[in-house]
Each structure stands twice: as C-alpha cells, then as structure tokens.
C-alpha positions as CSV (number, residue, x, y, z in Angstrom):
1,M,27.6,12.8,-0.6
2,S,27.8,9.2,-1.5
3,L,25.1,6.7,-1.2
4,V,26.8,4.9,1.8
5,Q,27.3,8.2,3.6
6,R,23.8,9.4,3.0
7,F,22.2,6.1,4.0
8,K,24.8,4.6,6.5
9,K,22.0,3.5,8.9
10,N,20.4,1.4,6.2
11,V,23.4,-0.1,4.3
12,S,22.6,-3.7,5.4
13,L,19.0,-3.3,4.0
14,L,20.3,-1.8,0.9
15,S,22.7,-4.7,0.5
16,Q,20.0,-7.1,0.8
17,A,17.9,-5.3,-1.8
18,A,20.9,-5.3,-4.2
19,E,21.3,-9.1,-3.6
20,G,17.6,-9.7,-4.3
21,T,16.9,-10.9,-0.9
22,I,14.3,-8.3,-0.2
23,D,12.0,-6.1,-2.3
24,L,12.9,-2.7,-0.9
25,D,9.7,-1.0,-2.3
26,Y,7.6,-3.4,-0.2
27,K,9.8,-4.1,2.7
28,N,10.5,-0.4,3.4
29,P,8.6,2.0,1.1
30,K,9.7,5.1,2.9
31,L,13.5,4.3,2.4
32,Y,12.7,3.4,-1.2
33,K,11.1,6.8,-1.8
34,K,14.3,8.4,-0.2
35,I,16.5,6.3,-2.5
36,L,14.4,7.4,-5.5
37,R,14.9,11.0,-4.5
38,Y,18.6,10.5,-4.0
39,Y,19.0,9.2,-7.5
40,E,16.8,11.9,-8.9
41,D,18.9,14.5,-7.3
42,Q,21.9,12.8,-8.9
43,G,20.4,13.5,-12.3
44,V,19.2,10.0,-13.0
45,E,16.0,10.0,-15.2
46,L,13.5,7.5,-14.0
47,Y,10.9,5.5,-16.0
48,D,7.2,5.9,-16.1
49,D,6.8,2.2,-15.4
50,P,7.4,1.4,-11.6
51,Y,8.8,-2.0,-12.4
52,D,11.4,-0.6,-14.7
53,T,12.2,2.1,-12.3
54,Y,12.7,-0.3,-9.5
55,E,15.1,-2.4,-11.7
56,L,17.1,0.7,-12.6
57,I,17.3,1.7,-8.9
58,I,18.5,-1.8,-7.9
59,D,21.1,-1.8,-10.7
60,L,22.3,1.6,-9.5
61,L,22.4,0.4,-5.9
62,K,24.5,-2.6,-6.9
63,E,26.9,-0.4,-8.7
64,D,27.2,2.1,-6.0
65,L,27.6,-0.5,-3.2
66,V,30.3,-2.3,-5.2
67,T,32.1,1.0,-5.9
68,E,32.1,2.0,-2.3
69,G,33.3,-1.5,-1.2
70,V,30.2,-2.6,0.5
71,N,29.3,-5.5,-1.8
72,A,31.8,-7.5,-4.0
C-alpha cells in the first residue's frame, strides 16, 4: 500500500510537513508515529537521534509525495 493510499485523509498535512510549513512531530505526533511505523514496515532503518530520524522521514515523504504526483 502506497503512502498516499495509506494516509489519504492526511495528505494535506503530509504535504505541509514535506514543504517545511509545519513540524509534523509537534503538530500531529500521533500521525508522525504512524508515519514512522509505516516506513519501518517498509524496511527503512531509523537513526538513534530523533532529529536525524525526522529529517530522514521528511526526505522520504517528499520523495513519495512527488512520486505519487501529490507534490511537484
């Protein structure tokens, strides 16, 4: 299941996070934890440092949203 399919109700919020408009981990920590779990299930290894993990997640979000045609 793709990111957009899995989180279709939150695509707008994910786009804002990818653009840097909001900090997803503070704005919506429950959604951020679900996103972390989603990427862990996809085989992504997360960092021990929360800041580095957040940056990785945002980079992955950007990539996935562009791939699925949500952000250009």
